N, C-alpha and C positions, 0 to 999 in steps of 0.2 A: 504494500499499499504506500504510495508516494505521500508527501506531505500534504497536500491539498485534500486528497481522499480522506487521509486521517483527520483532518480538521473537520469536515462533513461528517464523518462518523462519529467524532466526539461530540458534536452539536446534538445528531440524532440520540446519541446515548444519554445526553441531559434531558432531552425532551421525554425519554422512556423512565427517566428517575433511576437508571442503571448505574449508580455510583461506583460499586466494584468493578463493573467493566469499563466505566470512564477510567478509573483510577487505572486499571489493568494496561491502559494506552501507554503508561509512562515506562521507561527504562527501569530496571531496579535501582538505578542511581540517579534516576530523573529528579528533576526540582521545578518548582514554580515560584517564581519571583513575583513580589507586589512592590515596585519601585516606589510608587505613591502610598503605601500603607501607613496609615495613621498611628498614632502612639497606641499603644496596646494590641494591635493588631499584627499578626506574625509577617515580617518582610520576606521570608523564604522557607519553605518547606521542601526537606529534602529526602528522597528516597521513596519508592512505589508504596512501601507500608505507611508511612507518615502522610503520603498525600491521600491515601485511602482512609485513613482515621480523618484527615483535615476534612475530607469530602462525606464522609458517611452521614451526617445529618443535615446535608444540604436541601432533600427534597422537603424535609420538616421545618426547614427556613423559609425557602423562597420555592413558589410553586410556577415554574417557567413553563408557559404553554405555547410559545412560539419563537422563533426569530424571524422577526418581519423583514430584516436587512441584514445582509451578509455577502461579504466580499473577502475572497482569499488571492492576496496577491503575491505572485512569484517574485523571488529575488533572483540576483546572480548566483546565489549559492542554491542547488537545488535541494538541499537539506534545510532550507530556512522560508517560512513563508511568514506574510503578515495578515493576520485576520482580522478584519473589522465587522463587528456584528453587534446588532442592538437584541437582547433579551426582553421579552414580555411576559407578564404574568402578574402573579400576587404574591404578597408577604403573608406566609401563612399565619403566623400570630395574630396578626391584625385585618387581615382581608384587604387590605389597601392594595391599591395598583402599584406594580414593581415594572418598571421601563429604565434600561441603563443600556448606555453603549459601551462598548468594550474595544480595544486594540490589543492584540497580542501577537508576541514576536515568537515563532514557535521554531525549535531545530528537531529535527526527525532523523534519526539513524536507525537503520535495519527494522524500518517500520515501528519504531517506538519513540514516544517523545523524551527527548534530553534534558530540554529546557523550555519552559513556557514562561515569558517573561508578561505579564498581564497588566498594562497600563489602564487601569479603570479609574473611576473619580469616587474618592472615599465620602465626599461630601454629598453627592447624590445618593450613594448608598446609604448613608447615615440618614439622611432626610427620609428615604424610603421605609428606613427599619423603624423610624421612630426616634433616633437619635444615636450619637456615636457610641454611647455606652450598649446598647442594644445590638448595635453591628458587631462592635468588638467581641461583645459576649457571646455572641450566635457563632462566631467564626474562630474565636480564640479559646473556645473551651466552654464557654458559659452555657451553651445548649446543651452540653454533655454532662453537666453536674447533676 
């Protein structure tokens, strides 16, 4: 599976709420990075097992129903793509609408994600979740307590 196909497959797994399979797209030593992570939010998650744990409760936090916009840009390096997409759904706890735009730089080797650098807007995410504390609590371990 090439990098573009892998991005499409990853988004379909998110819609299916199959977080185990989604995390399974990463290499054993794969990484997710969040360059714009707010204080209290993990700036980096390393290793497939840690990524699976990080994503485990995602469907209990956000109910993503569609990706109304998605574009995958190829780069000069065939192992690297830039994905731009918009996720739309609901915040599970509040029922409030969730709509967020993402840009991710994704490196794929041997059919697995090696690095996923996620440039999302934590201010918009916090507003949708009901505040920064709710956002960081949900994704930094608070939802698991």
